[in-house]
C-alpha positions in Angstrom: 61.8 -74.2 -67.6 59.3 -77.0 -67.9 55.8 -75.9 -69.2 53.9 -77.4 -66.3 56.2 -75.7 -63.7 55.8 -72.3 -65.5 52.0 -72.9 -65.6 51.8 -73.9 -62.0 53.9 -71.1 -60.9 51.9 -68.6 -62.8 48.6 -69.9 -61.5 50.1 -69.7 -57.8 51.0 -66.1 -58.6 47.6 -65.2 -59.9 45.9 -66.8 -57.0 48.2 -65.2 -54.5 47.5 -61.7 -56.1 43.7 -62.4 -56.1 43.9 -63.6 -52.5 45.9 -60.6 -51.4 43.5 -58.0 -53.2 40.5 -59.8 -51.7 42.0 -59.6 -48.3 42.9 -56.0 -48.6 39.6 -55.2 -49.8 37.9 -56.7 -46.9 40.1 -55.1 -44.4 39.6 -51.7 -46.0 35.8 -52.1 -45.9 36.0 -53.1 -42.4 38.0 -49.9 -41.5 35.2 -47.8 -43.3 32.5 -49.5 -41.4 31.2 -47.5 -38.3 32.0 -48.9 -35.0 29.3 -50.8 -33.4 28.4 -48.0 -30.9 27.4 -45.9 -33.9 24.9 -48.5 -35.3 23.2 -49.0 -32.0 20.6 -46.8 -30.4 18.6 -47.2 -27.0 14.9 -46.6 -26.7 12.9 -46.5 -23.5 9.9 -48.2 -24.8 8.2 -48.1 -21.2 8.2 -44.4 -21.2 7.0 -44.2 -24.8 4.2 -46.4 -24.2 3.0 -44.4 -21.1 3.1 -41.5 -23.4 1.2 -43.2 -25.9 -1.5 -44.3 -23.4 -1.9 -40.7 -21.9 -2.0 -39.4 -25.4 -4.7 -41.9 -26.4 -6.6 -41.2 -23.2 -6.8 -37.5 -23.9 -7.9 -38.1 -27.5 -10.7 -40.5 -26.5 -12.0 -38.1 -23.6 -11.9 -35.1 -25.9 -13.8 -36.9 -28.7 -17.3 -38.1 -28.7 -16.5 -41.8 -29.5 -18.3 -44.6 -27.9 -15.8 -47.0 -26.6 -15.8 -50.8 -26.7 -12.9 -53.3 -26.0 -12.4 -54.0 -29.7 -12.0 -50.2 -30.6 -9.7 -49.7 -27.6 -7.5 -52.9 -28.8 -7.6 -51.6 -32.5 -6.3 -48.1 -31.3 -3.6 -49.6 -29.1 -2.4 -51.9 -31.9 -2.2 -49.0 -34.3 -0.4 -46.7 -32.0 2.2 -49.6 -31.3 2.6 -50.0 -35.1 3.2 -46.2 -35.4 5.7 -46.4 -32.6 7.8 -49.1 -34.1 7.6 -47.5 -37.6 8.8 -44.4 -36.2 11.8 -46.1 -34.5 12.7 -47.9 -37.6 12.4 -44.8 -39.9 14.5 -42.8 -37.3 17.4 -45.4 -37.2 16.9 -47.8 -40.2 20.4 -49.4 -40.1 20.8 -49.3 -36.3 20.2 -52.0 -33.9 17.6 -51.0 -31.5 17.9 -52.0 -27.8 15.3 -51.6 -25.2 16.6 -49.5 -22.3 15.0 -51.7 -19.6 16.9 -54.8 -21.1 20.5 -53.3 -20.9 22.6 -52.7 -17.8 24.3 -49.5 -19.0 24.4 -47.4 -22.1 25.7 -43.8 -22.7 23.0 -41.2 -22.8 24.3 -40.3 -26.4 22.8 -43.6 -27.7 19.2 -42.7 -26.0 16.8 -41.6 -28.9 13.6 -41.7 -26.7 13.0 -38.1 -26.5 13.6 -37.8 -30.3 11.1 -40.5 -31.1 8.6 -38.8 -28.5 9.1 -35.5 -30.2 8.5 -36.8 -33.7 5.3 -38.5 -32.5 4.0 -35.5 -30.9 4.1 -37.1 -27.4 4.4 -34.8 -24.6 6.7 -35.4 -21.7 4.9 -36.9 -18.6 5.4 -35.6 -15.0 5.4 -38.1 -12.1 1.8 -36.6 -11.1 0.5 -37.4 -14.7 1.6 -41.0 -14.5 0.2 -41.4 -11.2 -3.2 -39.8 -12.3 -3.3 -42.1 -15.4 -2.7 -45.3 -13.2 -5.0 -44.1 -10.2 -7.5 -42.1 -12.0 -8.1 -38.4 -11.4 -8.0 -37.3 -7.7 -11.3 -36.6 -6.6 -12.0 -33.8 -4.1 -14.3 -34.9 -1.3 -16.3 -32.4 0.5 -15.2 -31.2 3.9 -15.8 -33.9 6.6 -16.0 -36.8 4.2 -13.4 -39.5 4.6 
């Protein structure tokens, strides 16, 4: 057998073996990867934002702080950073989807309550949301409209 043919044949066999091994490794790794639904979570940022605002309002009314616009903005930014940090820490390798931006997702992907619990945010009733938006209901004396 000619040396150049033997060398070419050997090189082809080695390249083929390396390619086969690489292909097998890639497909094996793909089988080991979790399915996309395991790497996605859903968070209802609207609900969490409402809970955060009510929590901030309660802390402000219970303290003796004098408020100005700058302090309120600083507190809101701090709480927003805390919320995002909590979501990332909860699911560091997941794709996080905002619940209001998707059409349908199984409840098993929703981690909103877990995030709220870890941040110490209480669940809001519809009355609490209405009170937050409209202010506390003022009872008027009898005969006053």
